[in-house]
Residue frames as qw, qx, qy, qz and C-alpha x, y, z in Angstrom:
[[0.551, -0.087, 0.829, -0.044, -41.06, -9.67, -21.33],
 [0.678, 0.592, 0.407, -0.155, -43.34, -9.48, -24.36],
 [0.313, 0.874, -0.325, -0.182, -40.67, -7.51, -26.26],
 [0.274, -0.518, 0.805, 0.091, -38.11, -10.15, -25.44],
 [0.635, 0.200, 0.745, -0.051, -40.37, -12.90, -26.81],
 [0.564, 0.791, 0.135, -0.194, -41.15, -10.85, -29.91],
 [0.068, 0.799, -0.572, -0.172, -37.41, -10.35, -30.45],
 [0.424, -0.285, 0.858, 0.046, -36.71, -14.03, -30.05],
 [0.663, 0.442, 0.597, -0.090, -39.49, -15.15, -32.38],
 [0.489, 0.853, -0.051, -0.175, -38.52, -12.65, -35.06],
 [0.125, -0.683, 0.703, 0.150, -34.87, -13.72, -34.69],
 [0.581, 0.005, 0.814, -0.008, -35.96, -17.33, -35.18],
 [0.632, 0.667, 0.370, -0.137, -38.01, -16.44, -38.27],
 [0.245, 0.896, -0.308, -0.203, -35.20, -14.29, -39.75],
 [0.186, -0.538, 0.813, 0.124, -32.40, -16.85, -39.26],
 [0.630, 0.167, 0.754, -0.080, -34.71, -19.74, -40.19],
 [0.614, 0.742, 0.191, -0.191, -35.69, -18.09, -43.45],
 [0.135, 0.813, -0.538, -0.175, -32.02, -17.36, -44.29],
 [0.369, -0.327, 0.870, 0.024, -31.03, -20.91, -43.49],
 [0.677, 0.391, 0.599, -0.174, -33.94, -22.28, -45.46],
 [0.504, 0.824, -0.101, -0.238, -32.98, -20.24, -48.47],
 [0.102, 0.723, -0.677, -0.094, -29.35, -21.33, -48.31],
 [0.288, -0.265, 0.915, -0.094, -29.76, -24.97, -47.18],
 [0.535, 0.340, 0.752, -0.177, -33.09, -25.98, -48.80],
 [0.516, 0.767, 0.179, -0.337, -34.17, -23.72, -51.68],
 [0.222, 0.780, -0.498, -0.308, -30.87, -23.17, -53.51],
 [0.239, -0.273, 0.923, 0.125, -29.85, -26.87, -53.41],
 [0.564, 0.408, 0.670, -0.260, -33.39, -27.81, -54.51],
 [0.444, 0.756, -0.118, -0.465, -32.93, -25.82, -57.71],
 [0.082, 0.530, -0.802, -0.264, -30.10, -28.05, -58.84],
 [0.417, 0.070, 0.895, -0.139, -32.37, -31.11, -58.40],
 [0.595, 0.642, 0.339, -0.345, -34.74, -29.74, -61.04],
 [0.589, -0.015, 0.563, 0.580, -33.63, -30.49, -64.57],
 [0.286, 0.726, 0.480, 0.401, -35.86, -28.04, -66.38],
 [0.288, 0.108, -0.094, 0.947, -34.64, -24.46, -66.53],
 [0.327, -0.470, -0.302, -0.762, -38.19, -23.17, -66.58],
 [0.717, -0.512, -0.472, -0.040, -39.08, -25.14, -63.47],
 [0.586, -0.167, -0.312, 0.729, -36.02, -23.76, -61.66],
 [0.015, 0.264, 0.054, 0.963, -37.06, -20.17, -62.53],
 [0.532, -0.519, -0.388, -0.545, -40.70, -20.82, -61.35],
 [0.732, -0.434, -0.477, 0.218, -39.64, -22.42, -58.09],
 [0.469, -0.064, -0.212, 0.855, -37.21, -19.65, -57.33],
 [0.116, -0.350, -0.156, -0.916, -39.64, -16.89, -58.16],
 [0.639, -0.538, -0.430, -0.342, -42.49, -18.46, -56.03],
 [0.725, -0.350, -0.419, 0.420, -40.14, -19.04, -53.14],
 [0.330, 0.036, -0.135, 0.934, -38.56, -15.58, -53.19],
 [0.279, -0.512, -0.308, -0.752, -42.04, -13.99, -53.37],
 [0.720, -0.594, -0.348, -0.088, -42.69, -15.50, -49.94],
 [0.738, -0.171, -0.236, 0.609, -39.15, -15.06, -48.63],
 [0.277, 0.404, 0.004, 0.872, -38.76, -11.36, -49.34],
 [0.400, -0.665, -0.094, -0.623, -41.63, -10.02, -47.15],
 [0.864, -0.435, -0.247, 0.061, -40.80, -12.59, -44.46],
 [0.697, 0.017, -0.169, 0.696, -37.17, -11.52, -44.30],
 [0.096, 0.490, 0.026, 0.866, -37.93, -7.83, -44.42],
 [0.567, -0.638, -0.173, -0.492, -40.68, -7.92, -41.77],
 [0.864, -0.383, -0.243, 0.218, -38.73, -10.12, -39.37],
 [0.574, 0.138, -0.139, 0.795, -35.66, -7.91, -39.69],
 [0.127, -0.584, -0.090, -0.797, -37.78, -4.82, -39.06],
 [0.732, -0.604, -0.194, -0.248, -39.29, -6.36, -35.93],
 [0.824, -0.143, -0.237, 0.495, -35.79, -7.38, -34.78],
 [0.333, 0.354, -0.097, 0.869, -34.51, -3.85, -35.11],
 [0.371, -0.603, -0.091, -0.700, -37.46, -2.27, -33.30],
 [0.837, -0.493, -0.220, -0.088, -37.66, -4.86, -30.53],
 [0.761, 0.036, -0.232, 0.605, -33.90, -4.65, -30.10],
 [0.103, 0.496, -0.088, 0.858, -34.07, -0.86, -29.71],
 [0.604, -0.615, -0.123, -0.492, -36.76, -1.25, -27.01],
 [0.897, -0.330, -0.212, 0.204, -34.68, -3.79, -25.14],
 [0.559, 0.263, -0.185, 0.764, -31.62, -1.57, -25.38],
 [0.200, -0.636, 0.021, -0.745, -33.56, 1.24, -23.76],
 [0.801, -0.548, -0.099, -0.219, -34.48, -1.01, -20.82],
 [0.864, -0.024, -0.194, 0.464, -30.89, -2.20, -20.59],
 [0.303, 0.475, -0.139, 0.814, -29.61, 1.34, -20.51],
 [0.481, -0.658, -0.010, -0.579, -32.05, 2.21, -17.73],
 [0.911, -0.377, -0.165, 0.036, -30.91, -0.75, -15.70],
 [0.768, 0.049, -0.133, 0.625, -27.17, 0.07, -15.98],
 [0.148, -0.961, -0.157, 0.174, -27.60, 3.82, -15.69],
 [0.039, 0.926, -0.348, -0.141, -24.25, 5.65, -15.53],
 [0.526, -0.406, 0.721, 0.197, -22.29, 2.36, -15.86],
 [0.790, 0.501, 0.299, -0.188, -23.83, 1.66, -19.24],
 [0.544, 0.790, -0.283, -0.002, -21.08, 2.93, -21.52],
 [0.134, -0.668, 0.722, -0.121, -18.26, 1.71, -19.39],
 [0.627, -0.123, 0.747, -0.184, -19.70, -1.80, -18.99],
 [0.673, 0.395, 0.625, 0.009, -21.31, -2.34, -22.39],
 [0.234, 0.822, -0.118, -0.506, -20.07, 0.44, -24.69],
 [0.017, 0.485, -0.756, -0.438, -17.52, -1.50, -26.77],
 [0.295, 0.173, 0.939, 0.023, -19.71, -4.60, -27.08],
 [0.378, 0.709, 0.479, -0.354, -22.68, -2.45, -28.11],
 [0.157, 0.744, -0.327, -0.562, -20.60, -0.55, -30.64],
 [0.087, -0.268, 0.896, 0.343, -19.50, -3.75, -32.28],
 [0.322, 0.415, 0.839, -0.139, -23.07, -5.15, -32.23],
 [0.335, 0.780, 0.241, -0.471, -24.46, -2.01, -33.82],
 [0.091, 0.612, -0.576, -0.534, -21.73, -1.94, -36.49],
 [0.148, -0.036, 0.962, 0.226, -22.40, -5.56, -37.41],
 [0.321, 0.574, 0.694, -0.294, -26.16, -4.97, -37.35],
 [0.242, 0.733, -0.114, -0.625, -25.68, -2.04, -39.75],
 [0.118, 0.396, -0.782, -0.467, -23.83, -4.20, -42.26],
 [0.220, 0.208, 0.951, -0.060, -26.38, -6.98, -41.77],
 [0.359, 0.683, 0.422, -0.476, -29.25, -4.57, -42.64],
 [0.233, 0.671, -0.403, -0.577, -27.39, -3.30, -45.67],
 [0.004, 0.251, -0.923, -0.293, -26.63, -6.76, -46.91],
 [0.280, 0.382, 0.847, -0.243, -30.17, -7.98, -46.23],
 [0.363, 0.722, 0.165, -0.565, -31.60, -5.04, -48.11],
 [0.152, 0.533, -0.659, -0.509, -29.30, -5.78, -51.04],
 [0.113, -0.003, 0.988, 0.104, -30.35, -9.43, -51.11],
 [0.280, 0.517, 0.743, -0.319, -34.05, -8.78, -50.69],
 [0.322, 0.809, 0.155, -0.467, -34.50, -5.63, -52.85],
 [0.172, 0.710, -0.502, -0.463, -31.66, -5.56, -55.36],
 [0.026, 0.244, -0.936, -0.252, -31.45, -9.26, -56.09],
 [0.156, 0.286, 0.937, -0.127, -34.64, -11.19, -55.09],
 [0.314, 0.648, 0.429, -0.545, -37.34, -8.55, -55.57],
 [0.245, 0.589, -0.418, -0.646, -35.98, -7.55, -59.00],
 [0.022, 0.115, -0.956, -0.269, -35.99, -11.15, -60.11],
 [0.213, 0.446, 0.827, -0.268, -39.58, -11.74, -58.94],
 [0.276, 0.689, 0.120, -0.660, -40.75, -8.52, -60.59],
 [0.201, 0.457, -0.654, -0.569, -39.10, -9.45, -63.89],
 [0.078, 0.077, 0.993, 0.038, -40.58, -12.97, -63.64],
 [0.247, 0.564, 0.671, -0.413, -44.09, -11.63, -63.03],
 [0.310, 0.685, -0.104, -0.651, -43.79, -9.30, -66.02],
 [0.898, 0.370, 0.216, -0.101, -43.15, -12.35, -68.21],
 [0.233, 0.798, -0.549, -0.085, -39.44, -11.81, -68.90],
 [0.977, 0.058, -0.184, 0.088, -37.32, -14.85, -69.62],
 [0.388, -0.797, 0.461, 0.046, -34.08, -15.69, -67.96],
 [0.678, 0.481, -0.557, -0.008, -31.10, -17.33, -69.57],
 [0.902, -0.241, -0.312, 0.176, -29.31, -20.11, -67.71],
 [0.518, 0.234, -0.293, 0.769, -26.42, -17.79, -67.13],
 [0.242, -0.543, 0.058, -0.802, -28.67, -15.18, -65.55],
 [0.825, -0.450, -0.188, -0.286, -30.21, -17.78, -63.27],
 [0.843, -0.047, -0.318, 0.431, -26.81, -19.08, -62.31],
 [0.255, 0.379, -0.236, 0.858, -25.54, -15.57, -61.54],
 [0.486, -0.542, -0.056, -0.683, -28.64, -14.92, -59.44],
 [0.898, -0.376, -0.221, -0.052, -28.38, -18.06, -57.42],
 [0.683, 0.144, -0.318, 0.642, -24.65, -17.39, -56.86],
 [0.010, -0.469, 0.161, -0.869, -25.42, -13.90, -55.52],
 [0.706, -0.500, -0.108, -0.490, -28.18, -15.32, -53.32],
 [0.905, -0.155, -0.322, 0.231, -25.86, -18.10, -51.99],
 [0.515, 0.239, -0.308, 0.763, -23.00, -15.71, -51.21],
 [0.208, -0.488, 0.098, -0.842, -25.15, -13.04, -49.66],
 [0.817, -0.423, -0.249, -0.303, -27.01, -15.64, -47.55],
 [0.824, -0.091, -0.357, 0.430, -23.80, -17.04, -46.20],
 [0.278, 0.305, -0.244, 0.877, -22.45, -13.54, -45.39],
 [0.476, -0.505, -0.058, -0.717, -25.78, -12.57, -43.78],
 [0.878, -0.329, -0.346, -0.040, -25.75, -15.80, -41.70],
 [0.661, 0.068, -0.355, 0.658, -22.24, -15.07, -40.51],
 [0.010, -0.382, 0.160, -0.910, -23.18, -11.51, -39.53],
 [0.665, -0.476, -0.201, -0.539, -26.30, -12.74, -37.80],
 [0.855, -0.264, -0.388, 0.220, -24.42, -15.27, -35.69],
 [0.450, 0.163, -0.294, 0.827, -21.82, -12.68, -34.75],
 [0.242, -0.445, -0.009, -0.862, -24.58, -10.18, -33.85],
 [0.789, -0.456, -0.316, -0.263, -26.47, -12.79, -31.77],
 [0.753, -0.103, -0.416, 0.499, -23.27, -13.65, -29.92],
 [0.197, 0.235, -0.216, 0.927, -22.66, -9.97, -29.10],
 [0.500, -0.472, -0.184, -0.703, -26.28, -9.56, -28.05],
 [0.842, -0.361, -0.398, 0.044, -25.90, -12.46, -25.61],
 [0.557, 0.025, -0.361, 0.748, -22.80, -10.77, -24.20],
 [0.146, -0.426, 0.008, -0.893, -24.85, -7.58, -23.66],
 [0.731, -0.449, -0.197, -0.474, -27.31, -9.56, -21.60],
 [0.287, -0.590, 0.685, -0.318, -24.57, -11.33, -19.64],
 [0.960, 0.014, 0.084, -0.266, -25.52, -14.75, -20.89]]
């Protein structure tokens, strides 16, 4: 029961942080007219977003593995026959979700924050490229998250 709640809370934090990045932060950047203010807002926001996204995804993976163990014990020998294909699709989508989330968090956002904290400047083209990569990766991650959630609900019979 506790693991289920932990899974649900971490899922809410993960999807909420992604949606916030895509629906709130990225559009807010265009409302700022100063390039320097855009860079500062993005760096401060991503500094909070990165650990939040990474931690909630890690908790999701671990709590999901614990729940899968309990589900396997409940189904016993019928597990693969009843849930095998759904589980295979969910695990495949989860794999790509983790890869894409890691790319967004480490290769895009963390690099930007580190460069900002070292005092490097960013051209408007660099900022535009960064926000485009964040926007596209967030949308792809949200799509994968929704598909993975749907398959997870099918595993539970909901």
